Gaussian input, Z-matrix of N, CA and C with variables (Angstrom, degrees):
# hf/3-21g

backbone

0 1
 N
 C     1     B1
 C     2     B2     1     A1
 N     3     B3     2     A2     1     D1
 C     4     B4     3     A3     2     D2
 C     5     B5     4     A4     3     D3
 N     6     B6     5     A5     4     D4
 C     7     B7     6     A6     5     D5
 C     8     B8     7     A7     6     D6
 N     9     B9     8     A8     7     D7
 C    10    B10     9     A9     8     D8
 C    11    B11    10    A10     9     D9
 N    12    B12    11    A11    10    D10
 C    13    B13    12    A12    11    D11
 C    14    B14    13    A13    12    D12
 N    15    B15    14    A14    13    D13
 C    16    B16    15    A15    14    D14
 C    17    B17    16    A16    15    D15
 N    18    B18    17    A17    16    D16
 C    19    B19    18    A18    17    D17
 C    20    B20    19    A19    18    D18
 N    21    B21    20    A20    19    D19
 C    22    B22    21    A21    20    D20
 C    23    B23    22    A22    21    D21
 N    24    B24    23    A23    22    D22
 C    25    B25    24    A24    23    D23
 C    26    B26    25    A25    24    D24
 N    27    B27    26    A26    25    D25
 C    28    B28    27    A27    26    D26
 C    29    B29    28    A28    27    D27
 N    30    B30    29    A29    28    D28
 C    31    B31    30    A30    29    D29
 C    32    B32    31    A31    30    D30
 N    33    B33    32    A32    31    D31
 C    34    B34    33    A33    32    D32
 C    35    B35    34    A34    33    D33
 N    36    B36    35    A35    34    D34
 C    37    B37    36    A36    35    D35
 C    38    B38    37    A37    36    D36
 N    39    B39    38    A38    37    D37
 C    40    B40    39    A39    38    D38
 C    41    B41    40    A40    39    D39
 N    42    B42    41    A41    40    D40
 C    43    B43    42    A42    41    D41
 C    44    B44    43    A43    42    D42
 N    45    B45    44    A44    43    D43
 C    46    B46    45    A45    44    D44
 C    47    B47    46    A46    45    D45
 N    48    B48    47    A47    46    D46
 C    49    B49    48    A48    47    D47
 C    50    B50    49    A49    48    D48
 N    51    B51    50    A50    49    D49
 C    52    B52    51    A51    50    D50
 C    53    B53    52    A52    51    D51
 N    54    B54    53    A53    52    D52
 C    55    B55    54    A54    53    D53
 C    56    B56    55    A55    54    D54
 N    57    B57    56    A56    55    D55
 C    58    B58    57    A57    56    D56
 C    59    B59    58    A58    57    D57
 N    60    B60    59    A59    58    D58
 C    61    B61    60    A60    59    D59
 C    62    B62    61    A61    60    D60
 N    63    B63    62    A62    61    D61
 C    64    B64    63    A63    62    D62
 C    65    B65    64    A64    63    D63
 N    66    B66    65    A65    64    D64
 C    67    B67    66    A66    65    D65
 C    68    B68    67    A67    66    D66
 N    69    B69    68    A68    67    D67
 C    70    B70    69    A69    68    D68
 C    71    B71    70    A70    69    D69
 N    72    B72    71    A71    70    D70
 C    73    B73    72    A72    71    D71
 C    74    B74    73    A73    72    D72
 N    75    B75    74    A74    73    D73
 C    76    B76    75    A75    74    D74
 C    77    B77    76    A76    75    D75
 N    78    B78    77    A77    76    D76
 C    79    B79    78    A78    77    D77
 C    80    B80    79    A79    78    D78
 N    81    B81    80    A80    79    D79
 C    82    B82    81    A81    80    D80
 C    83    B83    82    A82    81    D81
 N    84    B84    83    A83    82    D82
 C    85    B85    84    A84    83    D83
 C    86    B86    85    A85    84    D84
 N    87    B87    86    A86    85    D85
 C    88    B88    87    A87    86    D86
 C    89    B89    88    A88    87    D87
 N    90    B90    89    A89    88    D88
 C    91    B91    90    A90    89    D89
 C    92    B92    91    A91    90    D90
 N    93    B93    92    A92    91    D91
 C    94    B94    93    A93    92    D92
 C    95    B95    94    A94    93    D93
 N    96    B96    95    A95    94    D94
 C    97    B97    96    A96    95    D95
 C    98    B98    97    A97    96    D96
 N    99    B99    98    A98    97    D97
 C   100   B100    99    A99    98    D98
 C   101   B101   100   A100    99    D99
 N   102   B102   101   A101   100   D100
 C   103   B103   102   A102   101   D101
 C   104   B104   103   A103   102   D102
 N   105   B105   104   A104   103   D103
 C   106   B106   105   A105   104   D104
 C   107   B107   106   A106   105   D105
 N   108   B108   107   A107   106   D106
 C   109   B109   108   A108   107   D107
 C   110   B110   109   A109   108   D108
 N   111   B111   110   A110   109   D109
 C   112   B112   111   A111   110   D110
 C   113   B113   112   A112   111   D111
 N   114   B114   113   A113   112   D112
 C   115   B115   114   A114   113   D113
 C   116   B116   115   A115   114   D114
 N   117   B117   116   A116   115   D115
 C   118   B118   117   A117   116   D116
 C   119   B119   118   A118   117   D117
 N   120   B120   119   A119   118   D118
 C   121   B121   120   A120   119   D119
 C   122   B122   121   A121   120   D120
 N   123   B123   122   A122   121   D121
 C   124   B124   123   A123   122   D122
 C   125   B125   124   A124   123   D123
 N   126   B126   125   A125   124   D124
 C   127   B127   126   A126   125   D125
 C   128   B128   127   A127   126   D126
 N   129   B129   128   A128   127   D127
 C   130   B130   129   A129   128   D128
 C   131   B131   130   A130   129   D129
 N   132   B132   131   A131   130   D130
 C   133   B133   132   A132   131   D131
 C   134   B134   133   A133   132   D132
 N   135   B135   134   A134   133   D133
 C   136   B136   135   A135   134   D134
 C   137   B137   136   A136   135   D135
 N   138   B138   137   A137   136   D136
 C   139   B139   138   A138   137   D137
 C   140   B140   139   A139   138   D138
 N   141   B141   140   A140   139   D139
 C   142   B142   141   A141   140   D140
 C   143   B143   142   A142   141   D141
 N   144   B144   143   A143   142   D142
 C   145   B145   144   A144   143   D143
 C   146   B146   145   A145   144   D144
 N   147   B147   146   A146   145   D145
 C   148   B148   147   A147   146   D146
 C   149   B149   148   A148   147   D147
 N   150   B150   149   A149   148   D148
 C   151   B151   150   A150   149   D149
 C   152   B152   151   A151   150   D150
 N   153   B153   152   A152   151   D151
 C   154   B154   153   A153   152   D152
 C   155   B155   154   A154   153   D153
 N   156   B156   155   A155   154   D154
 C   157   B157   156   A156   155   D155
 C   158   B158   157   A157   156   D156
 N   159   B159   158   A158   157   D157
 C   160   B160   159   A159   158   D158
 C   161   B161   160   A160   159   D159
 N   162   B162   161   A161   160   D160
 C   163   B163   162   A162   161   D161
 C   164   B164   163   A163   162   D162
 N   165   B165   164   A164   163   D163
 C   166   B166   165   A165   164   D164
 C   167   B167   166   A166   165   D165
 N   168   B168   167   A167   166   D166
 C   169   B169   168   A168   167   D167
 C   170   B170   169   A169   168   D168
 N   171   B171   170   A170   169   D169
 C   172   B172   171   A171   170   D170
 C   173   B173   172   A172   171   D171
 N   174   B174   173   A173   172   D172
 C   175   B175   174   A174   173   D173
 C   176   B176   175   A175   174   D174
 N   177   B177   176   A176   175   D175
 C   178   B178   177   A177   176   D176
 C   179   B179   178   A178   177   D177
 N   180   B180   179   A179   178   D178
 C   181   B181   180   A180   179   D179
 C   182   B182   181   A181   180   D180
 N   183   B183   182   A182   181   D181
 C   184   B184   183   A183   182   D182
 C   185   B185   184   A184   183   D183
 N   186   B186   185   A185   184   D184
 C   187   B187   186   A186   185   D185
 C   188   B188   187   A187   186   D186
 N   189   B189   188   A188   187   D187
 C   190   B190   189   A189   188   D188
 C   191   B191   190   A190   189   D189
 N   192   B192   191   A191   190   D190
 C   193   B193   192   A192   191   D191
 C   194   B194   193   A193   192   D192
 N   195   B195   194   A194   193   D193
 C   196   B196   195   A195   194   D194
 C   197   B197   196   A196   195   D195
 N   198   B198   197   A197   196   D196
 C   199   B199   198   A198   197   D197
 C   200   B200   199   A199   198   D198
 N   201   B201   200   A200   199   D199
 C   202   B202   201   A201   200   D200
 C   203   B203   202   A202   201   D201
 N   204   B204   203   A203   202   D202
 C   205   B205   204   A204   203   D203
 C   206   B206   205   A205   204   D204
 N   207   B207   206   A206   205   D205
 C   208   B208   207   A207   206   D206
 C   209   B209   208   A208   207   D207
 N   210   B210   209   A209   208   D208
 C   211   B211   210   A210   209   D209
 C   212   B212   211   A211   210   D210
 N   213   B213   212   A212   211   D211
 C   214   B214   213   A213   212   D212
 C   215   B215   214   A214   213   D213
 N   216   B216   215   A215   214   D214
 C   217   B217   216   A216   215   D215
 C   218   B218   217   A217   216   D216
 N   219   B219   218   A218   217   D217
 C   220   B220   219   A219   218   D218
 C   221   B221   220   A220   219   D219
 N   222   B222   221   A221   220   D220
 C   223   B223   222   A222   221   D221
 C   224   B224   223   A223   222   D222
 N   225   B225   224   A224   223   D223
 C   226   B226   225   A225   224   D224
 C   227   B227   226   A226   225   D225
 N   228   B228   227   A227   226   D226
 C   229   B229   228   A228   227   D227
 C   230   B230   229   A229   228   D228
 N   231   B231   230   A230   229   D229
 C   232   B232   231   A231   230   D230
 C   233   B233   232   A232   231   D231
 N   234   B234   233   A233   232   D232
 C   235   B235   234   A234   233   D233
 C   236   B236   235   A235   234   D234
 N   237   B237   236   A236   235   D235
 C   238   B238   237   A237   236   D236
 C   239   B239   238   A238   237   D237
 N   240   B240   239   A239   238   D238
 C   241   B241   240   A240   239   D239
 C   242   B242   241   A241   240   D240
 N   243   B243   242   A242   241   D241
 C   244   B244   243   A243   242   D242
 C   245   B245   244   A244   243   D243
 N   246   B246   245   A245   244   D244
 C   247   B247   246   A246   245   D245
 C   248   B248   247   A247   246   D246
 N   249   B249   248   A248   247   D247
 C   250   B250   249   A249   248   D248
 C   251   B251   250   A250   249   D249
 N   252   B252   251   A251   250   D250
 C   253   B253   252   A252   251   D251
 C   254   B254   253   A253   252   D252
 N   255   B255   254   A254   253   D253
 C   256   B256   255   A255   254   D254
 C   257   B257   256   A256   255   D255

   B1=1.4414
   B2=1.5228
   B3=1.2996
   B4=1.4465
   B5=1.5208
   B6=1.3256
   B7=1.4580
   B8=1.5186
   B9=1.3051
   B10=1.4570
   B11=1.5171
   B12=1.3121
   B13=1.4521
   B14=1.5249
   B15=1.3168
   B16=1.4514
   B17=1.5109
   B18=1.3075
   B19=1.4596
   B20=1.5101
   B21=1.3020
   B22=1.4549
   B23=1.5221
   B24=1.3215
   B25=1.4544
   B26=1.5272
   B27=1.3279
   B28=1.4601
   B29=1.5248
   B30=1.3231
   B31=1.4549
   B32=1.5207
   B33=1.3260
   B34=1.4558
   B35=1.5173
   B36=1.3194
   B37=1.4588
   B38=1.5173
   B39=1.3303
   B40=1.4609
   B41=1.5248
   B42=1.3136
   B43=1.4629
   B44=1.5203
   B45=1.3282
   B46=1.4595
   B47=1.5149
   B48=1.3396
   B49=1.4553
   B50=1.5289
   B51=1.3126
   B52=1.4631
   B53=1.5223
   B54=1.3392
   B55=1.4610
   B56=1.5250
   B57=1.3182
   B58=1.4646
   B59=1.5210
   B60=1.3323
   B61=1.4596
   B62=1.5231
   B63=1.3318
   B64=1.4534
   B65=1.5195
   B66=1.3192
   B67=1.4665
   B68=1.5255
   B69=1.3261
   B70=1.4588
   B71=1.5220
   B72=1.3281
   B73=1.4597
   B74=1.5213
   B75=1.3260
   B76=1.4617
   B77=1.5203
   B78=1.3365
   B79=1.4590
   B80=1.5211
   B81=1.3032
   B82=1.4641
   B83=1.5260
   B84=1.3348
   B85=1.4600
   B86=1.5167
   B87=1.3232
   B88=1.4654
   B89=1.5167
   B90=1.3156
   B91=1.4466
   B92=1.5281
   B93=1.3323
   B94=1.4549
   B95=1.5201
   B96=1.3400
   B97=1.4591
   B98=1.5182
   B99=1.3209
   B100=1.4562
   B101=1.5220
   B102=1.3166
   B103=1.4559
   B104=1.5307
   B105=1.3360
   B106=1.4612
   B107=1.5316
   B108=1.3260
   B109=1.4625
   B110=1.5274
   B111=1.3258
   B112=1.4674
   B113=1.5286
   B114=1.3190
   B115=1.4703
   B116=1.5343
   B117=1.3261
   B118=1.4666
   B119=1.5269
   B120=1.3084
   B121=1.4664
   B122=1.5196
   B123=1.3320
   B124=1.4637
   B125=1.5255
   B126=1.3249
   B127=1.4674
   B128=1.5303
   B129=1.3084
   B130=1.4727
   B131=1.5227
   B132=1.3194
   B133=1.4694
   B134=1.5252
   B135=1.3114
   B136=1.4673
   B137=1.5276
   B138=1.3044
   B139=1.4669
   B140=1.5249
   B141=1.3104
   B142=1.4699
   B143=1.5270
   B144=1.3265
   B145=1.4593
   B146=1.5359
   B147=1.3096
   B148=1.4657
   B149=1.5247
   B150=1.3134
   B151=1.4660
   B152=1.5249
   B153=1.3072
   B154=1.4638
   B155=1.5281
   B156=1.3335
   B157=1.4546
   B158=1.5245
   B159=1.3073
   B160=1.4659
   B161=1.5199
   B162=1.3154
   B163=1.4573
   B164=1.5202
   B165=1.3166
   B166=1.4657
   B167=1.5203
   B168=1.3058
   B169=1.4580
   B170=1.5272
   B171=1.3338
   B172=1.4513
   B173=1.5168
   B174=1.3412
   B175=1.4692
   B176=1.5282
   B177=1.3056
   B178=1.4570
   B179=1.5240
   B180=1.3460
   B181=1.4591
   B182=1.5215
   B183=1.3397
   B184=1.4556
   B185=1.5234
   B186=1.3249
   B187=1.4558
   B188=1.5227
   B189=1.3081
   B190=1.4626
   B191=1.5263
   B192=1.3230
   B193=1.4638
   B194=1.5256
   B195=1.3265
   B196=1.4633
   B197=1.5251
   B198=1.3310
   B199=1.4595
   B200=1.5379
   B201=1.3442
   B202=1.4621
   B203=1.5220
   B204=1.3185
   B205=1.4583
   B206=1.5256
   B207=1.3349
   B208=1.4544
   B209=1.5245
   B210=1.2943
   B211=1.4577
   B212=1.5240
   B213=1.3267
   B214=1.4604
   B215=1.5195
   B216=1.3091
   B217=1.4692
   B218=1.5270
   B219=1.3150
   B220=1.4540
   B221=1.5180
   B222=1.3366
   B223=1.4613
   B224=1.5263
   B225=1.3230
   B226=1.4605
   B227=1.5231
   B228=1.3243
   B229=1.4601
   B230=1.5258
   B231=1.3367
   B232=1.4656
   B233=1.5304
   B234=1.3212
   B235=1.4719
   B236=1.5312
   B237=1.3288
   B238=1.4608
   B239=1.5281
   B240=1.3298
   B241=1.4707
   B242=1.5365
   B243=1.3132
   B244=1.4680
   B245=1.5239
   B246=1.3265
   B247=1.4649
   B248=1.5133
   B249=1.3031
   B250=1.4490
   B251=1.5237
   B252=1.3230
   B253=1.4651
   B254=1.5137
   B255=1.3089
   B256=1.4601
   B257=1.4998
   A1=108.78
   A2=116.38
   A3=122.31
   A4=110.07
   A5=115.60
   A6=119.49
   A7=109.41
   A8=115.29
   A9=120.71
   A10=109.36
   A11=116.92
   A12=121.02
   A13=108.90
   A14=115.32
   A15=120.51
   A16=108.48
   A17=116.67
   A18=120.68
   A19=112.83
   A20=113.72
   A21=122.83
   A22=109.69
   A23=116.52
   A24=120.50
   A25=109.06
   A26=115.99
   A27=120.13
   A28=111.56
   A29=116.93
   A30=120.84
   A31=109.80
   A32=116.75
   A33=120.38
   A34=110.64
   A35=116.21
   A36=122.58
   A37=107.15
   A38=116.02
   A39=119.68
   A40=109.33
   A41=116.17
   A42=120.91
   A43=105.22
   A44=116.60
   A45=120.39
   A46=113.34
   A47=116.82
   A48=119.02
   A49=109.32
   A50=114.48
   A51=121.42
   A52=105.70
   A53=116.75
   A54=120.49
   A55=110.33
   A56=115.69
   A57=121.10
   A58=111.95
   A59=117.53
   A60=121.92
   A61=114.18
   A62=117.40
   A63=120.06
   A64=111.49
   A65=115.08
   A66=119.76
   A67=110.12
   A68=114.72
   A69=122.80
   A70=108.40
   A71=115.47
   A72=121.65
   A73=108.57
   A74=116.77
   A75=121.84
   A76=107.85
   A77=115.15
   A78=120.16
   A79=109.48
   A80=116.79
   A81=123.09
   A82=112.41
   A83=115.60
   A84=121.04
   A85=115.03
   A86=117.80
   A87=121.74
   A88=110.20
   A89=114.23
   A90=120.81
   A91=108.73
   A92=116.36
   A93=122.29
   A94=108.92
   A95=115.88
   A96=121.41
   A97=108.21
   A98=116.38
   A99=122.29
   A100=107.94
   A101=115.27
   A102=123.19
   A103=108.90
   A104=116.69
   A105=120.37
   A106=112.32
   A107=117.93
   A108=120.07
   A109=111.08
   A110=116.48
   A111=121.40
   A112=113.22
   A113=115.99
   A114=121.78
   A115=108.43
   A116=118.23
   A117=122.15
   A118=114.80
   A119=117.74
   A120=121.29
   A121=112.23
   A122=116.56
   A123=120.21
   A124=113.84
   A125=117.12
   A126=120.51
   A127=113.18
   A128=117.68
   A129=120.41
   A130=112.60
   A131=116.24
   A132=120.56
   A133=110.10
   A134=115.32
   A135=120.11
   A136=109.12
   A137=115.55
   A138=120.83
   A139=109.45
   A140=116.32
   A141=120.88
   A142=111.16
   A143=117.72
   A144=120.96
   A145=111.67
   A146=117.35
   A147=120.94
   A148=111.02
   A149=116.96
   A150=120.88
   A151=112.98
   A152=117.21
   A153=121.08
   A154=109.86
   A155=115.72
   A156=122.51
   A157=109.38
   A158=115.92
   A159=121.80
   A160=109.27
   A161=115.56
   A162=121.24
   A163=107.02
   A164=115.81
   A165=121.27
   A166=110.18
   A167=116.35
   A168=123.72
   A169=113.33
   A170=117.89
   A171=121.92
   A172=115.38
   A173=118.14
   A174=118.91
   A175=113.98
   A176=117.59
   A177=120.78
   A178=109.64
   A179=117.66
   A180=122.51
   A181=109.63
   A182=115.86
   A183=120.10
   A184=110.90
   A185=115.69
   A186=123.64
   A187=107.28
   A188=117.10
   A189=121.76
   A190=112.52
   A191=117.78
   A192=120.87
   A193=112.16
   A194=117.35
   A195=121.53
   A196=112.31
   A197=116.34
   A198=122.85
   A199=110.73
   A200=114.63
   A201=122.05
   A202=108.13
   A203=115.46
   A204=118.96
   A205=108.68
   A206=115.06
   A207=122.52
   A208=109.65
   A209=115.53
   A210=122.24
   A211=108.29
   A212=117.64
   A213=120.48
   A214=112.68
   A215=117.86
   A216=120.49
   A217=110.25
   A218=117.24
   A219=121.38
   A220=113.16
   A221=116.74
   A222=120.48
   A223=111.00
   A224=116.47
   A225=120.80
   A226=112.53
   A227=117.13
   A228=122.09
   A229=110.11
   A230=117.32
   A231=120.64
   A232=114.14
   A233=117.41
   A234=119.33
   A235=112.37
   A236=117.10
   A237=121.44
   A238=112.53
   A239=116.10
   A240=121.05
   A241=109.70
   A242=117.99
   A243=118.86
   A244=110.85
   A245=115.27
   A246=121.41
   A247=109.98
   A248=115.07
   A249=120.75
   A250=106.67
   A251=115.76
   A252=120.46
   A253=109.71
   A254=116.62
   A255=121.52
   A256=108.60
   D1=139.35
   D2=-178.28
   D3=-114.53
   D4=135.14
   D5=176.66
   D6=-79.34
   D7=140.82
   D8=178.53
   D9=-98.40
   D10=138.60
   D11=176.54
   D12=-71.61
   D13=125.67
   D14=179.90
   D15=-108.73
   D16=110.71
   D17=178.34
   D18=82.64
   D19=-176.64
   D20=-176.46
   D21=-106.74
   D22=145.79
   D23=177.04
   D24=-61.39
   D25=136.71
   D26=-179.87
   D27=-93.78
   D28=-6.18
   D29=-178.37
   D30=-123.80
   D31=128.03
   D32=176.75
   D33=-75.76
   D34=-32.51
   D35=-179.65
   D36=-123.14
   D37=129.75
   D38=179.37
   D39=-120.26
   D40=122.46
   D41=172.51
   D42=-82.54
   D43=112.67
   D44=-174.93
   D45=-88.93
   D46=-32.60
   D47=-177.52
   D48=-159.29
   D49=144.04
   D50=172.81
   D51=-123.19
   D52=115.56
   D53=-176.56
   D54=-117.83
   D55=-175.98
   D56=176.89
   D57=-71.09
   D58=-13.61
   D59=-175.24
   D60=-109.04
   D61=-19.21
   D62=-178.52
   D63=166.47
   D64=-167.88
   D65=179.74
   D66=-123.67
   D67=147.54
   D68=176.76
   D69=-105.69
   D70=129.60
   D71=-179.48
   D72=-122.48
   D73=136.46
   D74=173.94
   D75=-111.79
   D76=126.83
   D77=-173.93
   D78=-153.85
   D79=129.83
   D80=175.99
   D81=50.97
   D82=43.00
   D83=176.81
   D84=77.81
   D85=6.93
   D86=-179.66
   D87=-126.10
   D88=152.97
   D89=178.72
   D90=-111.16
   D91=137.00
   D92=-179.42
   D93=-126.86
   D94=141.37
   D95=174.93
   D96=-111.39
   D97=124.17
   D98=177.90
   D99=-106.37
   D100=98.02
   D101=-178.24
   D102=-72.89
   D103=134.32
   D104=-179.05
   D105=-60.46
   D106=-26.19
   D107=177.96
   D108=-63.38
   D109=-32.21
   D110=-179.76
   D111=-101.15
   D112=-22.03
   D113=-179.00
   D114=-127.86
   D115=67.69
   D116=-172.23
   D117=-66.02
   D118=-15.99
   D119=-177.86
   D120=-62.44
   D121=-23.35
   D122=-175.95
   D123=-91.58
   D124=-14.09
   D125=-172.29
   D126=-59.31
   D127=-42.55
   D128=-177.97
   D129=-104.94
   D130=9.28
   D131=179.52
   D132=-74.16
   D133=153.41
   D134=176.24
   D135=-79.21
   D136=162.96
   D137=176.43
   D138=-58.34
   D139=-42.81
   D140=179.47
   D141=-59.73
   D142=-43.61
   D143=179.55
   D144=-65.45
   D145=-40.74
   D146=179.85
   D147=-67.58
   D148=-40.36
   D149=-177.25
   D150=-74.97
   D151=-17.18
   D152=179.69
   D153=-87.34
   D154=73.48
   D155=-177.47
   D156=-120.05
   D157=144.24
   D158=179.20
   D159=-120.94
   D160=146.63
   D161=172.07
   D162=-103.68
   D163=117.00
   D164=-179.71
   D165=-108.33
   D166=135.12
   D167=175.68
   D168=60.04
   D169=16.28
   D170=177.09
   D171=78.23
   D172=-0.12
   D173=-177.91
   D174=-147.88
   D175=6.97
   D176=-173.05
   D177=-129.16
   D178=116.69
   D179=177.59
   D180=-92.10
   D181=137.56
   D182=-177.13
   D183=-138.24
   D184=126.03
   D185=174.37
   D186=-109.69
   D187=98.16
   D188=-174.53
   D189=-60.53
   D190=-47.80
   D191=-176.62
   D192=-62.94
   D193=-26.64
   D194=-179.05
   D195=-99.49
   D196=-7.90
   D197=-175.80
   D198=54.11
   D199=47.68
   D200=-179.96
   D201=-120.92
   D202=131.33
   D203=173.17
   D204=-135.11
   D205=135.44
   D206=-177.44
   D207=-130.14
   D208=141.23
   D209=176.92
   D210=-92.23
   D211=139.23
   D212=-179.78
   D213=-60.51
   D214=-32.64
   D215=178.93
   D216=-58.32
   D217=-37.08
   D218=178.51
   D219=-68.98
   D220=-29.20
   D221=176.95
   D222=-78.76
   D223=-33.59
   D224=-178.21
   D225=-77.62
   D226=-36.06
   D227=-179.25
   D228=-135.23
   D229=70.49
   D230=-173.48
   D231=-61.31
   D232=-26.46
   D233=179.92
   D234=-65.13
   D235=-22.67
   D236=179.00
   D237=-85.74
   D238=-15.84
   D239=-175.11
   D240=-133.33
   D241=75.03
   D242=-179.66
   D243=-64.36
   D244=135.81
   D245=179.28
   D246=-91.93
   D247=143.28
   D248=174.57
   D249=-126.19
   D250=110.80
   D251=-178.96
   D252=-103.75
   D253=137.50
   D254=178.13
   D255=-107.66

């Protein structure tokens, strides 16, 4: 038996899990893991701050309360876009 999709997704970006090691994001049919070692801005953020994310222009994630913005290309091919966090 197959489940049928009922309606349209109301969220472009879905935070699937927040763990002790990072956060899981589901976006455009793909799942991404943002490890706190590489994305330290999220480690001490509240659940509300992490969940308040916007997708801009179809490829740019933005967390206003944290002043963090990430490009999807960097999540898909991180070796091409090394992050430097201060």
